[in-house]
Structure formats: C-alpha cells, structure tokens
C-alpha positions as CSV (number, residue, x, y, z in Angstrom):
1,X,85.0,111.7,92.4
2,X,87.8,109.4,93.5
3,X,87.0,107.5,96.7
4,X,89.5,107.6,99.6
5,X,90.9,104.2,100.5
6,X,91.7,102.6,103.8
7,X,94.2,99.8,104.3
8,X,93.9,97.1,107.0
9,X,96.5,94.5,107.8
10,X,95.4,91.2,109.2
11,X,98.0,89.3,111.2
12,X,97.1,86.0,112.8
13,X,98.7,84.3,115.7
14,X,101.0,85.5,118.5
15,X,103.2,88.5,119.0
16,X,106.3,87.2,117.2
17,X,106.3,86.6,113.5
18,X,107.8,83.1,114.0
19,X,104.6,82.2,115.9
20,X,102.3,83.2,113.0
21,X,100.6,80.4,111.1
22,X,102.1,80.1,107.6
23,X,100.4,78.8,104.5
24,X,102.2,76.6,102.0
25,X,103.1,79.8,100.1
26,X,104.7,81.4,103.1
27,X,101.8,83.8,103.6
28,X,101.2,85.0,107.2
29,X,99.1,88.1,106.5
30,X,96.6,89.7,104.1
31,X,96.7,93.4,103.4
32,X,93.2,94.5,102.4
33,X,92.4,97.9,100.8
34,X,88.8,99.0,101.2
35,X,86.9,102.3,100.6
36,X,86.8,104.5,103.7
37,X,83.0,104.4,103.6
38,X,81.6,100.9,103.6
39,X,78.2,101.9,102.3
40,X,76.9,100.5,98.9
41,X,73.8,101.5,97.1
42,X,71.8,98.8,95.3
43,X,73.5,98.3,91.9
44,X,76.7,100.2,92.9
45,X,80.1,98.5,92.8
46,X,83.4,99.1,94.6
47,X,86.7,97.3,94.1
48,X,88.6,95.8,97.1
49,X,92.2,94.8,96.8
50,X,94.2,92.3,98.8
51,X,97.8,91.1,98.8
52,X,99.5,88.3,100.6
53,X,102.5,89.1,102.8
54,X,105.2,87.0,104.3
55,X,106.6,87.2,107.8
56,X,108.9,90.1,106.8
57,X,105.9,92.1,105.4
58,X,107.0,91.5,101.8
59,X,104.4,90.7,99.1
60,X,104.1,87.0,98.2
61,X,102.8,85.9,94.8
62,X,99.7,84.0,95.9
63,X,96.2,83.9,94.5
64,X,93.7,85.7,96.6
65,X,90.1,84.3,96.6
66,X,87.1,86.4,97.4
67,X,83.8,85.1,98.8
68,X,80.6,86.2,100.4
69,X,78.3,84.3,102.8
70,X,75.4,86.7,101.9
71,X,72.9,87.1,99.0
72,X,72.8,90.9,99.5
73,X,76.1,91.5,97.7
74,X,78.1,89.7,95.0
75,X,81.9,89.6,94.8
76,X,83.9,88.8,91.7
77,X,87.2,86.9,91.6
78,X,88.9,90.3,91.2
79,X,87.3,91.8,94.3
80,X,84.5,93.8,92.8
81,X,81.7,94.0,95.3
82,X,78.2,94.9,94.0
83,X,75.2,95.8,96.1
84,X,72.3,93.5,95.2
85,X,69.6,94.7,97.7
86,X,68.7,98.1,98.9
87,X,68.8,97.4,102.6
88,X,70.6,95.3,105.2
89,X,74.3,94.4,105.2
90,X,76.6,92.4,103.0
91,X,79.8,90.8,104.0
92,X,82.9,89.7,101.9
93,X,86.1,88.0,102.8
94,X,89.5,87.4,101.2
95,X,91.5,84.2,101.6
96,X,94.8,82.7,100.6
97,X,94.8,79.0,101.3
98,X,93.6,78.5,104.9
99,X,94.4,82.1,105.9
100,X,91.2,84.3,105.8
101,X,90.6,87.9,106.4
102,X,87.9,89.2,108.8
103,X,84.6,89.7,107.2
104,X,84.3,93.1,105.6
105,X,80.8,94.4,106.2
106,X,78.9,96.8,103.9
107,X,75.8,98.7,104.8
108,X,73.3,98.6,101.8
109,X,71.1,101.4,100.7
110,X,68.4,101.8,98.0
111,X,69.4,103.5,94.7
112,X,68.9,107.2,94.5
113,X,65.3,108.1,93.5
114,X,66.2,111.0,91.3
115,X,66.7,114.7,91.5
116,X,64.7,116.8,93.9
117,X,63.8,120.4,93.3
118,X,64.9,123.0,95.9
119,X,62.5,125.3,97.8
C-alpha cells in the first residue's frame, strides 16, 4: 500500500524574505516530505525527502545532509530512516550548511508478532 505523504516547509527568520538567513548557496528554507504517520516498527524503513529553496521558493541545487541524535533509528545519506528499537522515539534532521530543519520525531513500535486466528 502506498503511504500518504505530508510536506512541511521550514522558513527561518523574520516575516520578509530579505530578513531570512541565507546559506552560501542562497538557501533560505528546507522543504521536507514525510509520511503522514510518523510511526515506525522495528526493522521498518521509510524515505524522507528534502529540497533546498531560495528566497523566491525556487529549488536550489544544494546537498542535503541527514542526521540523527538518537540510537533508536538510523538515517542514510539519502534520507532512509529505519527503526532500530521496538519502543521509544527516534528523531532525524535535515541540514544544508548551517540551515537545519526541526527534528522529525518517529514513535517506535515492536515488529508484528504474527497472524492471529479469529474467534
């Protein structure tokens, strides 16, 4: 089944685009696409996407780096997040230069235990 996706836009700084902090690449925002449900089972993986935007909202060719401060999940350089543990939370973050997204928090669950017979 194909998962629904949600998109969040992170803008930093004041109200006017000219007041936004700008990286060396002209990036002022990161557009992050995540699954609608931020729940991961142990061993399950989802792919996050991010793209850098300039002050006009246009995409900028800039490398996005993914990281996690937690040991409960892993995140690859391409944004694939995998649940390592079966409980707790795991957080990941995208960054371009000094511009970072908010932490994206996943709730972790144990893997399914198998099929259950009905009554």
